[in-house]
N, C-alpha and C positions, 0 to 999 in steps of 0.2 A: 138273597143270602140264605144259606142252609144252616139251620140250627140243629145241632146234634143233641139228642135227649137220652143217650145211652150212658150217662155218667153214673159212677157208683153213687149210691144214695148218701154216702158219708163224705163225699168230696166237697160238698157245700159250694157249688158253683154260685157266683153272686147273682146271676140273673134268675136263679130259681129260689133265692132266699125267702121271698115272700110266701111262696107256695109251701116252703118247708118249715116256716116259723110258727107252727100251731101252738107251741108251748109258751110263746110270748103273749101272755094274756093281760098285760097291764092295761092296754087301751080299751079292750072290750069290757073288762071289769069296771073300769072307771066310767065308761059309757052307760053301763047298767046302773051304777050308783049315782050318776050325775043329776038326775031329776030330784032325787031325795036329798042330795047333798050339794046345794048350789055353791058351797065353799070350795069345791074341787076345781082346780085349774091345772092345765098341763103345759109343759114347756119342752121343746126339743131343739136340737142344733143341727138342722138339715138332715136328720136321720129319723124323722117321724115314721116313715114307712118301714124301714128295716127293723126298727124297734117295736113297731106296731102300736105305739102310743097315738098314732094318727087316727086310730079307730075312735078315740074320744073326740078328736078334733073334727071329724066328719059330722058327729052329732051335735057338738057344742063349739062351733067355729069361733064364737066370740070369747071363749074361755081357753083357747089354744094359741100358743105363741111360739113362733119359730125364730130363733135367734141367729140362724146361720152358724158358721163355724166360729162361734164366740162362746165357748162352753163356760169359761170363767164368769163372763158377764151374766150368762143364763143363771148360774148358781146364785150369784149375788142378787139378781132380780127376784129369784124365787124366795130368797130370804126376806126381801122387802114385801112381797105379796103375803108371806106367812105372818109378818108383823102386823098386817091389817086384818087378820082373821081367816085368810084363805088357807087351804091345804094344797100346796103346789106339789105336783108330781113332775120330776125332772128326769128325762130319759135320754141317754145316748150310750155309745160304746164305753165300756168300763175303763179302757185305756185313756179316754178323754174325760172321764168323770172322776172316778176314784183316784186316779193318778194325776192327770194334767191339772184338774181343778181342785186338788187336795187343799191348797192353802185357803181358797175361797170357802170350801166346805167347812174347814176348821174355824175360820175367823167369822164368817158371816152366818153360818148355820149352827154348828155345834156349840160354839162359845155362848151365843144368846139362847141356846136350847129351843130352837124354833121347829114348828111342825112341818118340816120339809121332807118329802119322800124322794130319795135319790135312787133311781133304777139304772144300774150299770149293766148293760147287756154284752153278749159276746165276750164273756170273761175267760180267764185262764189262757189257754192256747187255741181257743175256738176260731180266732182269725187266721190261723194256719199260715198260708202262703203270703198273707199281707205283711208279714214281717214281725220281728221281735218287738219293734216299737209299738205295734198294735196288740201285743199280747199283754194281758193284765194278770200278772202273777204276784203282785205286791199289794193289791187293793184291800185285802182283808187286814193285813198287818197295819196299813196306813189308817184305815177307818176305825179299826178296833182300838187303836191307841188314842183316839179322840174322846175326851170326856163328853158325856151325855149321849153319845152315838150308839144306836142299836144297829147290829150287823146281822143280816139274814141272807142265807144262801139256799133258796128253795130247790127241791128236787125236780119239780116239773111245773107245768102251767096251772094245775089244780091247786097245788100248794101255794104258788105265787098269788093266785086269785083269792084264796081264803085269807091269806095274811095281809094282802092289800085291803080287803074289806074290813078286817079287824083294825088295821091301822087308821082307817077313816072313822070308824064308829067309836072306838074306845081307847086307842093308844095315843099317848102324848110324847112329844120329843122327836128329834130327827132320826130317820132310819135310812140305812144304806142297804138296798136290795141288790144282791149279786146274782145275776141271771145269765144263763148260758145263751146259746145261739138259737134256741127255740125249736129245734127239730129232734131233741132227745126223746127217747121212749118214755112214756108216762109211767110213773110209779103209783100214783093215786088216781081216783076217779072211777068211772063206770066199770072199766075192765081191770082196775088195779086194786090196791089196798084200800079198804074202807076205814080210814083214819082221818080225823079232823086235824088239820095243822093249826097249831096255836103258838103265837109268838112266845118264845122263852121256854117252851115245853118240847123236849125231844121225843121222837117217835121210835119205839122199839119195834122193828119190823120183822125180826126173826130171833128166836131164842136158841142159844147154843150153850155148850158147856166147856169148850176148849179155848175159845178165842172170841173176843168182841171186836168187830170192825165198826169204827165210828167214822161216818162219812158225811159230806155235805154236797149240795148242788148235784150236778149230773153224775157224780161219783157214787151216789146212793144206789142207783140202778146197777152200776157196775159192781158195787159191793155185794149186791144180792146175787148177781151172776157168779161172783167169786165164791160165795158161800155154797152155791150149788156144786161148783167145781171141787171145793174142798171136801164136801160130803163124799165125793167119789174116793177121796184119799182116807176116809174115815175120820175126818176132822169136823167137829161140830162147832159152827160159828154163829154167834149172834150178830145182827146187823142193826145199827142205830142210825137214824137220820137226825143228825145234829144240825138242823136247818138254822137255828138261831145260835150264832157263834158268840154274840154278846147281846144280852147276858146269857152266859152258858148255863145249861141245866146241870149243875154240879152234882145233884143227887143221882141223876141218871149215870153220870160218869163213875161215881163212887160205887154204886150198885154193880155196875159192869165189872169194875176191878175186883170186887169181892166175889162175884159169881163165877168169873172165868179165870181171873188171875193173869190175863194177857190182853192187852189192848193194842190194836193197830189203827192209826188214823189215816184217812185217805182224803186228799184234797188236790184239786187242780190249781195249785198255788205253790209258791215257795214254802218249803217246810219251816222256814224261819218266820216267826210272827203270825202264822196262820192258825187254822183249826188245831193242828197238832200241838203247837205251842200253848194254846189256850187249855187244852186237855192236860198237858204236862204240868202246867202251873197248878191246876186243881189237884192232881195226884201228889205232887211234891209237897204242897202246903197241907195236905190232909194226913200225910204219914202212912197212907195205905200202901201195902206192899203189892207191886204189880209189875209184870214184865211189860215193856212198852216200846213202841216204835212209831215214828212218823214216816209217812210215805207221800210223796208228791214230787214237785220239782226241787231237786237237791241243790239249792242255793246257787243257781246258775241261770243265765239268760237262755230261754228256750230257742231251739233251732227252728228253721223255717221249713214248712212242708204242709201238705194237706192234713186237716185235723185227724182224719181216720188213721193216718200213719203216725202222727205225733202221739196219739193216745197209746198206740202199740209200743212206740219207741220208749216212752216214759213209763211203761207198764201201768197205765192208768185205765186199761180195759179190764174186763172180768178175768181173762186168762192171766194177765200180768199181775193183777192184785192177788190172785190165788197163788201164783208162784212166789211172790214176795212174802205172803203170809206163811206159806209152807216153810220157806227158808228161815223166817223169823222164829217159828216155833221149834225148828230143829236145832237152833243154836244152843 
């Protein structure tokens, strides 16, 4: 059999997914913390390798549990483990976790306020040609509406690793980590921004005077690209990584509104109930005057195609965001 290796780097062919998933750092982070924290356990649903949580299982096989395609049971079992003092990390694709298992998360995890860490990967439209049923564009809205639940959408693997470590060492209560497909370009780390990611504290990555772009997840890097593009048009844009969507850094939002007078939110999610809605709630309740727009998936089910083309179609790449921002400011 001949295997072709000339695919575009952004087509995300399945057989190459492990090679490309460097930003999925959950497993390796937990493996590093596992000796010091014997309370850590990990659970998967037949997707331990694509989500890379299997990196923990290789080192601690007696603390790693594969539930097969039984995601709801897995979440409920994690709640049981948490009730005994363990810190369970549950990982599978976001469409199977934040959406399919939502009732179990709400009743078994959020309601009793247990220390379960839910890591939904391949969020938004990252599953591309696997179909709209595998696209997770509602999970922020679902989990954000659950009492006690913290919702985090890290920009890259460094951010994910830092906040996973914080969640083990100091943080109490359930957390939903919303993670992409693992092959996004890094924002932080050795070659990136030297900022420590802290749960609940937004990162201001770029200062501007005309517009503030507030983004989460993989859209943070695209927002930075958009800011570069906007500079060519003479538009000075701030960029904020709002990785923690709940609890939201309200002071950062209000400062941005006062400093630039215009806010554009960017998310790989339905604009209803997501990051944009969270920011809008803060602005409306504060009474601060600010021009405002949400950008993401405009309350529709996403079409099917390879991710590289879907991001272009929905104007969620750097060029698309710059175009949306320019039109927004010209209104």
